[in-house]
Every structure is written in C-alpha cells, then in structure tokens.
C-alpha positions as CSV (number, residue, x, y, z in Angstrom):
1,X,101.9,112.7,90.8
2,X,104.8,110.7,89.4
3,X,105.4,107.0,89.8
4,X,108.3,107.7,92.1
5,X,106.2,110.0,94.4
6,X,103.4,107.5,94.8
7,X,105.9,104.8,95.5
8,X,107.5,106.9,98.2
9,X,104.0,107.6,99.7
10,X,103.4,103.8,99.7
11,X,106.5,103.3,101.8
12,X,105.3,106.0,104.2
13,X,102.1,104.0,104.5
14,X,104.0,100.9,105.3
15,X,106.0,102.7,108.0
16,X,102.8,104.2,109.5
17,X,101.0,100.9,109.7
18,X,104.0,98.9,111.0
19,X,104.8,101.7,113.6
20,X,101.3,101.7,114.9
21,X,101.2,97.9,115.1
22,X,104.6,97.7,116.8
23,X,103.6,100.5,119.2
24,X,100.5,98.5,120.1
25,X,102.3,95.2,120.6
26,X,104.9,96.7,122.9
27,X,102.3,98.7,124.8
28,X,103.1,102.3,123.7
29,X,99.6,102.9,122.2
30,X,96.4,101.0,122.8
31,X,94.4,100.0,119.8
32,X,91.8,102.7,120.7
33,X,94.3,105.5,120.8
34,X,94.0,108.4,118.3
35,X,97.6,107.9,117.1
36,X,97.1,104.2,116.4
37,X,93.8,104.7,114.5
38,X,95.0,107.7,112.5
39,X,98.3,106.0,111.6
40,X,96.3,103.0,110.3
41,X,93.9,105.3,108.3
42,X,96.7,107.3,106.7
43,X,98.9,104.3,106.1
44,X,96.1,102.3,104.4
45,X,95.1,105.2,102.2
46,X,98.6,105.7,101.0
47,X,99.0,102.0,100.3
48,X,95.7,101.9,98.5
49,X,96.9,104.7,96.2
50,X,100.2,102.9,95.4
51,X,98.6,99.5,94.9
52,X,95.9,101.0,92.7
53,X,98.5,102.8,90.6
54,X,100.2,99.5,89.7
55,X,96.8,97.6,89.5
56,X,97.7,95.3,92.3
57,X,94.2,94.5,93.6
58,X,94.9,92.2,96.5
59,X,96.6,95.0,98.6
60,X,93.9,97.4,97.5
61,X,91.3,95.1,99.0
62,X,93.4,94.3,102.1
63,X,94.0,98.0,102.8
64,X,90.4,99.0,102.1
65,X,89.3,96.6,104.8
66,X,92.1,97.8,107.1
67,X,90.9,101.4,106.5
68,X,87.3,100.4,107.2
69,X,88.2,98.8,110.5
70,X,90.3,101.8,111.5
71,X,87.4,104.1,110.7
72,X,85.0,102.0,112.7
73,X,87.5,102.3,115.6
74,X,87.5,106.1,115.3
75,X,83.7,106.2,115.1
76,X,83.5,104.0,118.3
77,X,85.9,106.3,120.1
78,X,83.9,109.4,119.2
79,X,80.4,108.0,120.1
C-alpha cells in the first residue's frame, strides 16, 4: 500500500469516528448501537495503520484504547 493510500484511509478513519461521535451527541445513534460501535472500530483501525506508518506513537496508543473500548461495547451488546 502506498503512502498516499494509507493517508487516505487515515482520513476515512477520522470521518468514521467523528461521524459516530456527532451522531451520538445529536441523538441519531446511541453509544450501544451497532453503527456507532462498528464505525469506531473501523475508524480506529484505519487511524492506527496510518499513525503506525509514520511512527507517530501517541495516536497509535490513543486509537488502540479507543478500539479496545469499542470492542468491549460490541462484546457487551452480544452477551
């Protein structure tokens, strides 16, 4: 994957996370909804890939925690 492609995927990750957050704040999607949780999972994975590519470790850690929280939310909604 080229630098340009991973950068674009990073921006998709930003849009996913911000869209989920905005949708939650304005009342479109509760934090337990599948869309909210999956958008956060996908967004954080994409941001981790981009931040890791440029060796920017703070966003990697932040998004790894964000990913973990979203996965816990999915697990709680299944069980």
